[in-house]
C-alpha positions as CSV (number, residue, x, y, z in Angstrom):
1,X,-12.6,30.3,35.7
2,X,-9.2,29.7,34.4
3,X,-8.3,27.0,36.8
4,X,-4.7,27.3,35.9
5,X,-4.2,30.5,37.9
6,X,-2.0,30.1,41.0
7,X,-3.1,33.6,42.3
8,X,-6.8,35.1,42.2
9,X,-5.4,38.2,40.8
10,X,-6.4,39.8,37.4
11,X,-4.4,42.8,36.1
12,X,-6.9,45.6,35.3
13,X,-6.6,46.3,31.6
14,X,-5.2,50.0,31.7
15,X,-5.3,51.4,28.3
16,X,-3.2,54.4,27.2
17,X,0.2,53.3,28.1
18,X,0.4,52.2,31.7
19,X,-0.6,48.6,30.9
20,X,2.4,47.5,28.8
21,X,2.9,43.9,27.3
22,X,5.8,43.4,29.9
23,X,3.5,44.2,32.8
24,X,0.8,41.7,31.4
25,X,3.5,38.9,31.0
26,X,4.7,39.5,34.4
27,X,1.6,39.2,36.1
28,X,0.8,36.0,34.2
29,X,4.2,34.6,35.1
30,X,3.7,35.3,38.6
31,X,0.3,33.2,38.5
32,X,-2.2,35.9,37.9
33,X,-4.0,36.9,34.8
34,X,-2.2,39.6,32.7
35,X,-4.2,42.0,30.7
36,X,-3.7,44.2,27.8
37,X,-6.0,47.3,27.5
38,X,-6.3,47.8,23.9
39,X,-8.9,50.2,23.0
40,X,-6.8,53.0,22.0
41,X,-4.3,50.8,19.9
42,X,-4.4,50.5,16.3
43,X,-5.2,47.0,14.9
44,X,-1.4,46.5,14.0
45,X,-0.2,47.9,17.4
46,X,-2.7,45.5,19.2
47,X,-1.7,42.4,17.5
48,X,2.0,43.5,18.0
49,X,1.3,43.9,21.7
50,X,-0.3,40.4,22.0
51,X,2.5,38.7,20.3
52,X,5.0,40.5,22.5
53,X,3.2,39.2,25.5
54,X,3.3,35.6,24.0
55,X,6.9,36.0,23.4
56,X,7.3,36.6,27.2
57,X,4.9,33.9,28.6
58,X,2.9,31.0,27.4
59,X,0.4,31.6,30.3
60,X,-3.2,33.1,29.8
61,X,-3.7,36.6,28.5
62,X,-6.9,38.9,28.8
63,X,-7.5,41.6,26.0
64,X,-10.0,44.6,26.7
65,X,-11.6,46.9,24.2
66,X,-14.5,49.4,24.6
67,X,-17.8,48.2,23.3
68,X,-18.7,49.8,20.1
69,X,-20.9,52.8,20.3
70,X,-21.6,55.5,17.7
71,X,-19.5,58.6,18.2
72,X,-21.9,61.4,19.2
73,X,-22.7,64.4,17.1
74,X,-20.9,67.7,18.7
75,X,-22.0,71.3,17.6
76,X,-19.5,73.8,16.5
77,X,-20.4,75.7,19.8
78,X,-19.6,72.7,22.1
79,X,-16.2,72.5,20.2
80,X,-15.5,76.0,20.8
81,X,-16.3,76.0,24.3
82,X,-14.2,72.8,24.8
83,X,-11.2,74.2,23.1
84,X,-11.4,77.6,24.8
85,X,-11.0,75.7,28.3
86,X,-8.0,74.0,26.9
87,X,-6.3,76.8,25.3
88,X,-4.2,78.2,28.3
89,X,-2.8,74.8,28.8
90,X,-1.6,74.4,25.2
91,X,-0.3,77.9,25.5
92,X,1.7,77.1,28.6
93,X,3.4,74.2,26.7
94,X,3.8,76.3,23.4
95,X,1.6,74.0,21.6
96,X,-0.8,74.7,18.8
97,X,-4.2,75.6,19.6
98,X,-6.4,72.6,20.4
99,X,-8.2,71.1,17.3
100,X,-10.5,68.2,17.1
101,X,-9.0,65.4,14.8
102,X,-10.9,63.9,12.0
103,X,-10.4,60.5,13.6
104,X,-11.5,60.3,17.2
105,X,-11.4,56.5,18.1
106,X,-10.3,53.3,16.6
107,X,-12.7,50.9,14.7
108,X,-13.9,48.1,17.0
109,X,-14.4,45.7,14.2
110,X,-11.0,45.7,12.9
111,X,-9.5,45.5,16.5
112,X,-11.9,42.5,17.3
113,X,-10.7,40.7,13.9
114,X,-7.3,40.8,15.5
115,X,-8.6,39.3,18.8
116,X,-10.1,36.5,16.9
117,X,-7.0,36.0,15.1
118,X,-4.6,36.1,17.9
119,X,-6.9,34.2,20.3
120,X,-6.3,35.4,23.9
121,X,-7.8,33.4,26.4
122,X,-10.1,36.0,27.6
123,X,-11.8,39.1,26.1
124,X,-13.5,41.8,27.9
125,X,-15.2,44.9,27.3
126,X,-16.3,48.2,29.1
127,X,-19.0,50.8,28.2
128,X,-21.5,48.4,27.3
129,X,-22.2,44.5,26.1
130,X,-20.6,42.6,23.7
131,X,-22.4,42.7,20.3
132,X,-24.3,39.2,19.7
133,X,-22.3,38.7,16.4
134,X,-19.0,39.3,18.2
135,X,-20.0,37.3,21.1
136,X,-20.7,34.2,18.9
137,X,-17.4,34.6,17.0
138,X,-15.5,34.8,20.3
139,X,-17.0,31.7,21.6
140,X,-16.5,29.7,18.5
141,X,-12.9,30.3,19.1
142,X,-13.0,29.3,22.5
143,X,-12.3,32.8,24.0
144,X,-13.9,33.5,27.4
145,X,-15.9,36.7,27.3
146,X,-16.2,39.3,30.3
147,X,-18.5,42.2,30.5
148,X,-18.1,45.1,32.8
149,X,-21.1,46.4,35.2
150,X,-21.2,49.1,37.9
151,X,-24.7,48.2,38.9
152,X,-26.7,44.9,39.5
153,X,-29.2,46.1,36.4
154,X,-26.0,46.1,34.3
155,X,-24.8,42.8,35.6
156,X,-28.2,41.2,34.8
157,X,-28.0,42.9,31.5
158,X,-24.8,41.0,30.9
159,X,-25.9,37.7,32.3
160,X,-28.7,38.0,29.7
161,X,-26.4,38.9,26.9
162,X,-24.5,35.5,27.2
163,X,-21.2,36.5,28.6
164,X,-19.2,34.0,30.5
165,X,-18.3,36.3,33.6
166,X,-18.9,39.8,34.8
167,X,-16.3,42.3,36.1
168,X,-18.2,44.1,38.9
169,X,-16.6,47.3,39.3
170,X,-17.0,49.5,42.6
171,X,-16.8,53.3,43.0
172,X,-13.5,53.3,44.5
173,X,-12.0,52.1,41.2
174,X,-9.5,54.2,39.3
175,X,-9.8,55.0,35.6
176,X,-13.2,55.3,33.5
177,X,-16.4,53.9,34.9
178,X,-16.9,50.9,32.8
179,X,-20.6,50.8,32.7
180,X,-23.2,52.1,30.4
181,X,-26.5,52.6,32.1
182,X,-25.6,55.1,34.9
183,X,-22.7,56.3,36.8
184,X,-23.3,54.0,39.7
185,X,-20.7,54.4,42.5
186,X,-21.4,51.2,44.6
187,X,-19.4,49.9,47.4
188,X,-17.4,47.0,45.8
189,X,-18.2,44.1,48.5
190,X,-21.9,45.1,48.5
191,X,-22.2,45.0,44.8
192,X,-20.2,41.7,44.6
193,X,-22.6,40.3,46.9
194,X,-25.8,41.5,45.2
195,X,-24.5,40.2,41.7
196,X,-23.4,36.9,43.0
197,X,-26.8,36.4,44.7
198,X,-28.6,37.4,41.5
199,X,-26.5,35.3,38.7
200,X,-24.5,32.2,38.8
201,X,-21.8,33.8,36.6
202,X,-18.2,34.0,37.8
203,X,-17.4,37.5,39.4
204,X,-14.4,39.8,38.9
205,X,-14.5,42.0,41.6
206,X,-12.8,45.5,40.9
207,X,-12.5,48.9,43.1
208,X,-10.3,49.6,46.0
209,X,-8.4,46.1,46.1
210,X,-4.9,47.0,47.3
211,X,-4.0,44.4,49.8
212,X,-4.3,40.7,50.3
213,X,-6.8,41.7,53.0
214,X,-8.8,43.4,50.2
215,X,-8.7,40.4,48.0
216,X,-9.7,38.0,50.8
217,X,-12.7,40.1,51.4
218,X,-13.9,40.2,47.9
219,X,-13.5,36.5,47.5
220,X,-15.4,36.1,50.8
221,X,-18.2,38.3,49.2
222,X,-18.4,35.8,46.3
223,X,-15.9,36.9,43.9
224,X,-14.0,34.3,41.7
225,X,-10.9,36.7,41.1
226,X,-10.0,40.2,42.1
227,X,-9.0,42.6,39.2
228,X,-6.4,45.3,40.3
229,X,-5.2,48.1,38.5
230,X,-3.9,51.0,40.8
231,X,-2.0,48.3,42.8
232,X,0.3,48.0,39.7
233,X,0.7,51.8,38.8
234,X,4.2,51.9,40.4
235,X,5.2,48.2,39.1
236,X,8.5,48.2,37.5
237,X,7.1,46.8,34.5
238,X,4.3,49.5,34.1
239,X,4.5,52.3,31.5
240,X,3.6,55.0,34.1
241,X,5.1,58.2,33.1
242,X,7.7,60.0,35.5
243,X,5.4,62.8,36.4
244,X,2.5,60.3,37.0
245,X,4.7,58.1,39.2
246,X,5.8,61.3,41.2
247,X,2.3,62.2,41.8
248,X,1.4,58.8,43.0
249,X,4.1,58.5,45.2
250,X,3.7,61.9,46.7
251,X,0.0,60.9,47.9
252,X,-0.9,64.6,48.4
253,X,-3.8,64.6,45.9
254,X,-7.4,63.7,46.5
255,X,-9.2,61.5,43.8
256,X,-12.2,63.0,41.9
257,X,-14.6,61.7,39.3
258,X,-13.9,64.0,36.1
259,X,-14.9,64.0,32.2
260,X,-12.3,66.6,31.8
261,X,-9.9,64.5,30.0
262,X,-12.0,61.8,28.0
263,X,-15.6,63.1,28.3
264,X,-16.4,60.0,30.3
265,X,-16.6,59.7,34.0
266,X,-13.3,58.4,35.4
267,X,-11.5,58.5,38.9
268,X,-8.0,60.1,38.9
269,X,-6.0,62.3,41.0
270,X,-7.2,66.2,41.1
271,X,-5.3,68.6,38.8
272,X,-5.5,71.9,37.5
273,X,-7.1,70.7,34.4
274,X,-9.9,68.8,36.2
275,X,-10.8,72.0,38.0
276,X,-10.6,74.1,34.8
277,X,-12.8,72.0,32.6
278,X,-16.3,72.4,32.8
279,X,-17.6,71.7,29.4
280,X,-16.1,68.8,28.1
281,X,-17.0,67.2,24.8
282,X,-18.6,63.6,24.9
283,X,-16.6,60.6,24.8
284,X,-14.5,59.9,22.6
285,X,-14.2,63.5,21.3
286,X,-12.7,65.0,24.4
287,X,-10.3,62.1,24.7
288,X,-9.0,62.9,21.2
289,X,-9.0,66.6,21.8
290,X,-6.7,66.4,24.9
291,X,-4.4,63.7,23.6
292,X,-1.6,66.1,22.3
293,X,-1.9,68.1,25.7
294,X,-1.5,64.8,27.6
295,X,1.3,63.8,25.5
296,X,3.3,66.9,25.5
297,X,2.6,67.1,29.6
298,X,4.2,63.8,30.0
299,X,7.3,64.7,27.8
300,X,7.5,68.1,29.9
301,X,7.0,66.5,33.1
302,X,3.7,68.4,33.9
303,X,1.5,66.2,35.9
304,X,-1.4,68.6,36.1
305,X,-2.3,68.2,32.5
306,X,-2.2,64.2,32.6
307,X,-5.1,61.8,33.3
308,X,-3.7,60.6,36.4
309,X,-6.1,57.7,36.8
310,X,-6.0,56.1,40.1
311,X,-8.5,54.5,42.8
312,X,-9.1,55.8,46.0
313,X,-6.3,53.4,47.8
314,X,-3.5,54.6,45.6
315,X,-1.4,55.6,48.3
316,X,-0.9,51.9,49.1
317,X,0.7,51.2,45.6
318,X,4.2,49.6,45.8
319,X,7.2,50.8,43.7
320,X,8.4,47.2,43.2
321,X,8.2,44.3,40.5
322,X,4.8,42.9,39.3
323,X,5.5,39.5,40.6
324,X,6.1,41.1,44.3
325,X,2.8,42.9,43.8
326,X,1.0,39.8,42.9
327,X,2.3,37.9,45.8
328,X,1.4,41.0,48.2
329,X,-2.1,40.7,46.9
330,X,-2.7,37.0,47.1
331,X,-4.2,35.7,50.4
């Protein structure tokens, strides 16, 4: 898969501002596969981001979106519970009371149209399989397709769906759990071994890969490439906000699985908000509900209202350039 790569390293697609075009381009220039997490971007913003990467490098690019899924219905009582839990945090930052916006997610079809027109070399999804019509359109344009699995059953379903490769996400990974059938928290290397025995598809190993030794172990377990995100949180080219960087560098917080920020299970640093939210709305409603708070928190330097996504090995993240990080990850 992508024999042109000089390093067996894929930048994990980190949506929400951390994964910038500059970071994607820097990883690709260093010999890895740069990526853009485009799920929260409008179609025009996604197009602009892809073109910004293209202006910085002529190497390969991966673009990631969330698989389409109907937005679940939420009751007024559920909204009242969720907003009541966030209200004290809004008050502390002098924000208006939390309210659920009318639009809670971007349109997958419109985003996909941009991908088909801009033709990144690789397209991946999380939270489900790629719809058959989208898979056919991507294949017709020569775009490699990748699904995300957190369990063997999901990997087998992705194989049956016709994707070209599978990202196998272990429980140590930071950010959202990328599967859709369960919230499995498998050991990364064990899951890679299971999946590579069960399917001939190339596997991208993800979760807890912070050093060249970790990457070598993943390759030895059968992975074709190692997908790393937490390792790049402190990269000079990343969009990690100042309070987020400070929390990573302090290294004093445990990681937890939480639905507090988005309504889907995700691994990040423990915060006051992860402890306070017990009735989040389902994804993507909770994500839309907390966005104003997260934006204001970043501006005010308040880490405890931010979604500080990070894997269990976050204390090994290096504050340096992306090229140096790719080199440090390459066996």
